[in-house]
C-alpha positions in Angstrom: 124.4 63.7 158.7 123.5 64.0 155.0 124.1 67.4 153.4 121.8 68.9 150.8 124.0 69.8 147.8 121.1 70.9 145.6 121.2 74.6 146.6 124.9 75.1 145.7 124.4 73.3 142.4 121.3 75.4 141.6 123.2 78.6 142.4 126.1 77.5 140.3 123.8 76.8 137.3 122.0 80.1 137.8 125.3 82.0 137.9 126.6 80.3 134.8 123.3 81.1 132.9 123.4 84.7 134.0 127.1 85.0 133.0 126.4 83.4 129.6 123.4 85.7 129.0 125.5 88.7 129.9 128.1 87.7 127.4 125.5 87.2 124.7 123.9 90.7 125.4 127.3 92.4 125.4 128.2 90.5 122.2 124.9 91.5 120.5 125.5 95.2 121.3 129.1 95.1 120.1 128.1 93.6 116.8 125.2 96.0 116.5 127.7 98.9 116.1 129.4 97.2 113.2 129.2 98.5 109.6 128.7 96.0 106.8 131.8 96.0 104.5 129.7 96.5 101.4 127.8 99.5 102.8 128.9 102.6 100.8 126.1 105.0 99.9 126.5 107.0 96.7 127.7 110.6 97.0 125.2 111.8 94.4 123.5 114.9 95.8 119.7 115.0 96.0 118.1 116.6 92.9 114.8 116.8 91.2 116.5 116.2 87.8 116.0 113.0 85.9 118.6 110.4 86.9 121.1 109.6 84.0 121.2 105.9 84.8 117.5 105.7 84.1 117.4 108.0 81.1 120.7 107.1 79.4 121.0 103.4 80.2 118.0 101.5 81.7 115.1 102.9 79.8 116.8 103.1 76.4 117.9 99.4 76.8 114.5 98.2 77.6 112.8 100.3 74.9 115.1 99.0 72.2 114.8 95.4 73.2 111.0 95.5 73.5 110.6 96.4 69.8 112.0 93.1 68.7 108.9 91.4 70.3 111.0 88.6 71.8 111.9 87.7 75.4 115.0 89.4 76.6 117.1 90.1 79.6 118.1 93.5 81.2 121.1 93.8 83.6 120.5 96.2 86.5 123.7 97.4 88.2 123.7 98.0 91.9 125.9 101.1 91.5 123.3 102.6 89.2 120.5 101.9 91.7 122.5 103.4 94.5 123.1 106.5 92.5 119.4 106.8 91.8 118.5 106.3 95.5 121.0 108.9 96.6 119.4 111.4 94.3 115.8 110.7 95.0 115.5 109.2 98.5 114.8 111.7 101.2 115.4 111.1 104.9 112.3 109.8 106.6 111.3 109.7 110.3 109.0 107.2 112.0 108.2 107.2 115.8 111.4 109.0 116.7 113.6 107.0 114.3 115.3 108.6 111.3 116.3 106.5 108.2 118.7 108.0 105.7 121.7 107.4 103.4 120.4 104.1 101.8 122.5 101.7 99.8 121.7 98.5 98.0 123.7 95.4 97.4 122.7 92.4 95.1 124.1 89.1 96.2 123.2 85.4 96.6 119.6 85.8 95.2 118.9 88.4 97.8 118.5 92.2 97.8 120.3 93.9 100.7 119.1 97.4 101.6 121.0 99.3 104.3 120.8 102.7 105.8 121.7 104.9 108.7 119.2 104.8 111.5 119.3 107.5 114.1 117.4 106.9 117.3 117.8 108.0 120.9 121.2 109.5 120.2 122.5 106.4 118.5 123.6 106.1 114.8 123.4 102.6 113.6 123.5 100.8 110.2 120.4 98.8 109.7 120.2 96.2 106.9 117.0 94.7 105.5 117.3 91.5 103.5 114.7 90.9 100.8 114.1 87.8 98.7 112.2 88.5 95.5 109.9 85.5 94.5 108.0 84.9 91.3 104.6 83.4 92.3 102.7 80.7 90.4 100.1 83.3 89.2 102.9 85.4 87.6 103.0 88.0 90.3 106.2 89.1 92.2 106.5 89.3 95.9 109.4 90.9 97.9 109.7 88.8 101.1 111.4 90.6 104.0 113.5 87.9 105.5 115.5 89.7 108.2 116.5 93.0 109.7 120.1 93.3 111.0 121.6 96.1 113.1 125.3 96.1 112.3 125.8 92.4 112.4 123.1 91.5 114.9 119.7 90.1 113.9 116.8 92.4 115.0 113.5 91.0 113.6 111.6 93.1 116.2 112.4 96.1 114.1 110.7 94.8 111.0 107.5 96.8 111.3 109.2 100.1 112.0 111.7 99.6 109.2 109.0 98.6 106.8 107.0 101.7 107.7 110.1 104.0 107.2 111.0 102.4 103.9 107.4 102.6 102.6 107.3 106.3 103.3 110.7 106.8 101.8 110.3 105.0 98.5 106.7 106.3 98.3 108.1 109.8 97.9 110.9 109.0 95.4 108.8 109.4 92.3 106.0 111.7 91.2 104.1 108.9 89.5 101.4 107.6 91.9 101.3 104.3 90.2 105.1 103.8 90.6 104.9 105.0 94.3 102.1 102.6 95.1 104.0 99.7 93.4 107.1 100.3 95.4 105.2 100.7 98.7 103.4 97.4 98.0 106.7 95.7 97.3 108.1 96.9 100.6 105.0 95.6 102.4 105.5 92.2 100.7 102.3 92.5 98.7 102.3 90.6 95.4 102.4 92.9 92.4 101.5 92.3 88.8 104.9 93.0 87.1 103.6 94.2 83.7 103.8 97.6 82.0 103.2 99.1 78.6 105.9 100.3 76.2 106.2 100.9 72.5 102.9 99.3 71.7 103.7 96.2 73.7 102.6 94.8 77.1 105.8 93.8 78.8 105.8 91.3 81.6 108.6 90.4 83.9 108.9 86.7 84.0 112.0 86.1 86.2 114.6 87.7 88.4 118.2 86.4 88.9 120.5 88.1 91.5 124.2 87.6 91.5 127.0 89.7 93.2 126.5 93.3 92.1 123.9 92.6 89.4 120.2 91.8 89.0 119.1 90.2 85.8 115.4 90.8 84.9 113.8 88.6 82.3 111.1 90.3 80.3 108.6 89.1 77.7 106.9 91.6 75.4 103.5 90.8 73.8 101.7 92.9 71.2 98.6 94.5 72.7 
């Protein structure tokens, strides 16, 4: 009599797949509770006052270099950006999800933006990875490459996080033009990176990101 061994083999394969899937799910949730080592939001309390990093360092540097009428570079420090975000960014809620305490890191040609997300009684650190790209027409686009919960990839949250960030950065500044530009960038819409200063039209011609710093290349042209 010939026995049919297909059923035991099938059950064994099914059990192995179920066990593997279970381990993957458990591992995903364990990693989702992790906190990125670099995540350390600034302790700067929220205020309507002008941020000193902007008024004492960033704007004076750009204003002084523009007046030479030659291409130049500006170094943007992630600590200064984090200090500014802690001062101006207000917690924002979207569909039962609260996003707060943002922090930025510059590394490996990418911009990492993380924050505390509170939803359904859970407090998790969500990181969004952006890749700034200079397009052929001179515009700049901020490509959202991934969303990570703790250390687990969660691309299914892209739309919710994009919405929350758009609302958050849109309320950071009183200038409607600045707010619209930031929201467009969060939504990966190409923007024309040009502004007027000291009688010049200044255009951003490049962005280089290294660990902790972002170098912005600018070219001023007389109007």
